[in-house]
C-alpha positions in Angstrom: -5.1 -9.2 29.8 -6.0 -6.4 27.4 -8.2 -7.0 24.4 -5.2 -6.0 22.2 -3.0 -8.6 23.8 -5.7 -11.3 23.5 -6.0 -10.4 19.8 -2.3 -10.8 19.3 -2.2 -14.1 21.1 -5.1 -15.5 19.0 -3.3 -14.4 15.8 -0.1 -16.1 16.9 -1.9 -19.3 17.8 -3.7 -19.2 14.5 -0.4 -18.8 12.6 1.1 -21.7 14.6 -1.9 -23.9 13.9 -1.7 -23.1 10.2 2.0 -23.8 10.2 1.5 -27.1 12.0 -1.2 -28.1 9.4 1.2 -27.3 6.6 4.0 -29.3 8.2 1.6 -32.2 8.8 0.4 -32.0 5.2 3.9 -31.9 3.9 4.9 -34.9 6.0 1.8 -36.7 4.9 2.6 -36.0 1.2 6.2 -37.2 1.7 4.9 -40.3 3.4 2.5 -41.0 0.6 5.3 -40.5 -2.0 7.5 -42.8 0.0 4.9 -45.5 0.4 4.0 -45.4 -3.4 7.7 -45.7 -4.2 8.1 -48.6 -1.7 5.0 -50.3 -3.1 6.3 -50.3 -6.7 7.8 -53.7 -7.3 9.1 -55.1 -10.6 8.5 -58.7 -11.5 12.0 -60.1 -11.2 11.8 -63.0 -13.7 10.1 -60.9 -16.4 12.4 -57.8 -15.9 15.5 -59.9 -16.1 14.2 -61.8 -19.1 13.6 -58.5 -21.0 17.0 -57.2 -20.0 18.6 -60.3 -21.5 16.4 -59.9 -24.6 17.8 -56.4 -25.0 21.3 -57.8 -24.6 20.7 -60.4 -27.2 19.6 -57.6 -29.6 23.1 -56.0 -29.1 24.8 -59.4 -29.6 22.9 -60.0 -32.8 24.2 -56.7 -34.2 27.8 -57.1 -32.9 28.5 -60.7 -33.9 28.3 -62.1 -37.4 26.2 -65.2 -37.9 24.9 -64.9 -34.4 22.1 -67.2 -33.2 19.9 -65.4 -30.6 19.2 -67.4 -27.5 16.7 -66.5 -24.8 15.8 -69.0 -22.1 12.2 -70.1 -22.4 11.7 -68.5 -25.8 12.2 -69.3 -29.5 13.8 -66.8 -31.8 11.4 -66.1 -34.7 12.9 -63.1 -36.6 15.0 -60.0 -36.6 14.4 -56.5 -38.0 16.6 -53.7 -39.3 16.5 -49.9 -39.3 18.0 -47.1 -41.4 20.7 -45.5 -39.4 21.6 -42.1 -40.8 22.7 -38.6 -39.8 20.8 -35.6 -41.2 20.0 -37.8 -44.3 23.5 -37.2 -45.6 24.7 -40.8 -45.3 23.4 -43.9 -43.7 23.3 -47.7 -43.6 20.9 -50.5 -42.9 21.7 -52.1 -39.5 20.2 -54.9 -37.4 18.2 -53.3 -34.6 16.1 -55.9 -32.9 14.7 -59.4 -32.4 11.4 -61.1 -31.9 11.0 -64.1 -29.6 8.0 -66.5 -29.0 7.4 -68.0 -25.6 7.8 -71.8 -25.3 5.5 -72.1 -22.3 2.8 -69.5 -22.6 0.7 -69.6 -25.8 0.9 -66.6 -28.1 3.2 -64.6 -25.9 6.0 -62.7 -27.7 8.9 -60.4 -26.9 10.0 -57.5 -29.2 13.5 -56.3 -28.2 15.4 -53.3 -29.5 19.1 -52.8 -29.2 20.7 -49.5 -28.2 23.6 -47.4 -29.4 26.3 -49.6 -30.9 27.8 -47.6 -33.8 29.1 -44.2 -34.5 26.1 -43.3 -36.6 23.8 -44.2 -33.6 25.7 -41.7 -31.4 25.2 -38.9 -33.9 21.6 -39.9 -34.4 21.0 -39.8 -30.6 22.2 -36.1 -30.6 19.8 -35.0 -33.3 17.0 -33.4 -31.3 14.9 -31.8 -34.0 11.2 -32.7 -34.1 9.3 -34.9 -36.6 5.8 -36.4 -36.8 5.2 -39.9 -35.6 2.7 -41.9 -37.8 1.3 -45.2 -36.5 1.3 -48.3 -38.7 -2.5 -48.2 -38.8 -5.3 -45.9 -37.7 -4.6 -42.5 -36.1 -4.0 -40.9 -32.7 -4.9 -37.5 -31.2 -3.3 -35.2 -30.8 -0.9 -35.7 -33.7 2.6 -36.5 -32.2 4.4 -33.9 -34.2 7.1 -33.3 -31.5 8.9 -36.6 -31.5 12.7 -36.7 -31.7 13.6 -36.9 -35.4 16.6 -39.1 -34.7 14.6 -41.8 -33.0 11.7 -41.5 -35.4 13.9 -41.6 -38.4 15.4 -45.0 -37.5 11.9 -46.4 -36.8 10.1 -45.1 -39.9 12.7 -44.5 -42.6 13.4 -46.9 -45.5 16.8 -46.4 -47.1 19.3 -48.2 -49.3 18.0 -51.7 -50.3 15.8 -52.2 -47.3 12.6 -54.2 -48.0 10.6 -52.0 -45.6 11.0 -49.6 -42.7 11.6 -51.0 -39.2 8.0 -50.3 -38.4 6.8 -52.3 -41.5 9.2 -55.2 -40.8 8.0 -55.6 -37.2 4.3 -55.6 -38.0 4.9 -57.8 -41.0 6.7 -60.4 -38.8 3.9 -60.2 -36.2 1.2 -60.5 -38.8 1.9 -64.2 -39.3 1.5 -64.9 -35.6 -1.5 -65.4 -33.2 -0.9 -62.5 -30.8 -2.3 -62.6 -27.3 0.5 -60.8 -25.3 3.5 -58.8 -26.5 6.3 -57.7 -24.1 8.3 -54.8 -25.4 11.8 -53.8 -24.3 15.0 -52.1 -25.2 18.1 -50.3 -23.8 19.2 -46.7 -24.4 18.3 -45.8 -28.0 16.5 -49.1 -28.0 14.4 -47.9 -25.1 13.3 -44.9 -27.2 12.4 -47.2 -30.1 10.4 -49.3 -27.6 8.4 -46.2 -26.7 7.5 -45.6 -30.3 6.5 -49.2 -30.8 4.4 -49.2 -27.6 2.3 -46.3 -28.9 2.1 -48.0 -32.3 0.8 -51.2 -30.8 -1.9 -49.4 -28.8 -3.1 -47.6 -31.9 -2.6 -50.2 -34.6 -3.4 -53.4 -32.7 -5.4 -52.2 -29.7 -6.8 -55.6 -28.8 -3.4 -57.1 -28.1 -2.3 -57.0 -24.5 1.1 -55.3 -24.2 3.6 -54.3 -21.5 6.8 -52.4 -21.9 9.8 -52.5 -19.6 12.8 -50.6 -21.0 16.2 -49.7 -19.6 18.0 -46.3 -19.5 15.7 -44.9 -22.2 16.1 -41.3 -23.3 13.0 -39.1 -23.6 11.1 -39.4 -26.9 8.9 -36.4 -27.4 7.1 -33.3 -26.1 3.6 -32.3 -25.1 1.7 -33.7 -28.0 3.6 -37.0 -27.8 2.9 -37.3 -24.1 -0.9 -36.6 -24.7 -1.1 -39.0 -27.6 0.5 -41.8 -25.4 -2.0 -41.0 -22.6 -5.0 -40.9 -24.9 -4.1 -44.2 -26.6 -3.5 -46.0 -23.3 0.2 -46.4 -23.9 1.5 -44.4 -20.9 0.2 -46.9 -18.3 1.8 -49.8 -20.2 5.4 -48.4 -19.9 7.9 -48.9 -17.1 11.2 -47.2 -17.4 14.1 -48.8 -15.4 16.9 -46.3 -14.9 20.1 -45.6 -12.9 19.7 -42.4 -10.9 23.3 -41.4 -11.9 22.9 -42.1 -15.6 22.4 -38.9 -17.7 20.9 -40.6 -20.7 17.3 -40.8 -19.4 17.4 -36.9 -19.2 18.2 -36.6 -22.9 17.5 -35.0 -25.4 17.8 -31.8 -23.4 15.1 -29.3 -24.2 15.7 -25.8 -25.5 12.3 -25.1 -26.8 10.6 -23.4 -23.9 7.2 -24.1 -25.4 7.5 -27.8 -25.9 10.1 -29.6 -23.8 10.9 -33.3 -24.0 9.0 -35.2 -21.3 9.2 -38.6 -19.7 6.3 -41.0 -20.3 5.3 -43.9 -18.1 6.3 -45.1 -14.6 9.9 -45.1 -13.4 11.8 -47.6 -11.3 15.1 -46.3 -10.0 18.4 -48.0 -9.2 21.5 -46.1 -8.1 25.1 -47.1 -8.9 28.2 -45.1 -9.8 32.0 -45.1 -10.0 34.6 -42.5 -9.1 36.3 -41.8 -12.5 34.3 -39.1 -14.4 34.7 -40.5 -17.9 34.3 -44.1 -17.0 31.5 -43.1 -14.7 29.4 -41.7 -17.6 29.9 -44.9 -19.6 29.6 -47.4 -16.7 26.4 -45.8 -15.3 24.7 -46.3 -18.7 26.0 -49.8 -19.4 23.3 -52.5 -19.7 25.5 -55.2 -18.2 25.9 -53.2 -15.0 22.2 -52.4 -14.8 21.5 -56.0 -15.3 23.8 -57.1 -12.5 22.3 -54.6 -10.1 18.8 -55.7 -11.0 19.8 -59.4 -10.4 20.8 -58.4 -6.9 18.0 -56.0 -6.0 14.9 -57.5 -7.5 14.7 -60.5 -5.2 14.9 -58.2 -2.1 12.1 -56.3 -0.3 12.4 -53.4 -0.7 14.1 -53.9 -4.1 17.2 -52.0 -3.2 20.7 -53.4 -3.2 23.7 -51.9 -1.3 27.0 -53.3 -2.3 30.1 -53.1 -4.6 30.8 -54.8 -7.9 33.2 -54.7 -10.8 32.2 -52.8 -13.9 31.1 -55.4 -16.4 33.0 -53.6 -19.1 36.2 -53.0 -17.2 36.7 -55.5 -14.4 39.3 -53.3 -12.7 36.8 -50.5 -12.2 34.8 -50.8 -8.9 31.2 -49.6 -8.9 29.0 -48.8 -5.9 25.3 -49.6 -5.6 23.2 -47.7 -3.1 19.6 -46.7 -2.4 18.4 -44.1 -4.9 18.9 -40.6 -3.4 15.7 -39.0 -2.2 16.7 -35.6 -3.8 16.1 -34.0 -7.1 18.9 -33.9 -9.7 17.8 -30.6 -11.1 21.2 -29.0 -10.5 22.9 -31.6 -12.6 20.4 -31.1 -15.4 20.9 -27.4 -15.2 24.6 -27.8 -15.7 24.1 -30.2 -18.6 21.9 -27.7 -20.3 24.5 -25.0 -19.7 27.2 -27.2 -21.3 24.8 -27.9 -24.2 24.1 -24.3 -24.8 27.9 -23.6 -24.9 28.2 -26.4 -27.4 25.4 -24.9 -29.6 27.1 -21.5 -29.5 30.4 -23.0 -30.6 28.8 -24.9 -33.5 26.9 -21.8 -34.6 30.1 -19.7 -34.5 32.0 -22.4 -36.4 29.3 -22.5 -39.1 29.6 -18.7 -39.5 33.4 -19.0 -39.4 33.4 -16.6 -36.5 35.6 -16.9 -33.4 33.7 -18.3 -30.4 33.9 -16.1 -27.3 32.5 -17.3 -24.0 31.4 -14.5 -21.7 
């Protein structure tokens, strides 16, 4: 064999070895990711209790003279928020509940409800930034990139309100001996639970907290994320989502310099229907997520494969599967594309110009 042939053979073997190492490394990385995902388990009893607390917050808003009821807990108070749209109009609405454990001393639950009125829907879409200010003390960096819609509900006092939502919650807790506070919420309520989690870490850092929320949208950008990490809030948050639900990906970011980001760990379920319009609603519905969690959390791994009737429309059949092991980047790209078209249409309308799609 000539020296030239030997050299070529060595190069080929070297490339093959390098390729094998990369493949092995990729498999190892995938294996690690898979094992981490498989190792993540939710406390079934706690998670279901917090889901029910979130549902009670909805019920308290929807039904007049409602008496909140949560097994193993005593209802101790409710709080309101100012629900407005671009500060043009608004109203004070019931937004959440506080419960005290009947079995564990000084343990509390603070639960926020999600979107339950037309004003909420408009507020959810308002994606401008505002600055979050904790009840006490300060946090660095200043979270000046928090969704204005969410922050406005949490920190605005309007009408005849006695105080902001923030002031009401801390006022109710001030009369209690606090050892442990569980924080929860669904949808918009999940976003509010994020704000309160950071607030607790900054304002009452000696109180042990844990947050498990459901179908929560994103709350803020880079500074918000850094502030949560620096305050020790990030590791306290668990986001429970449905892979097919688009709400956790909102608000969609258009600022290339400061995009909305997710904070905390994530536990995925996966359930869907076949009708597009009903699919969007049903994939986000707390009652459906609650049903899937009741079936999957006792299992090992915590994955449930089966069918069930939509809890909002019993004639609509839903399918629960293992969460797909693929990215939904294409879906998000399409959502951003649709959102950009919507922005263009609104801008054209505001200028009284005809909208032309290229």
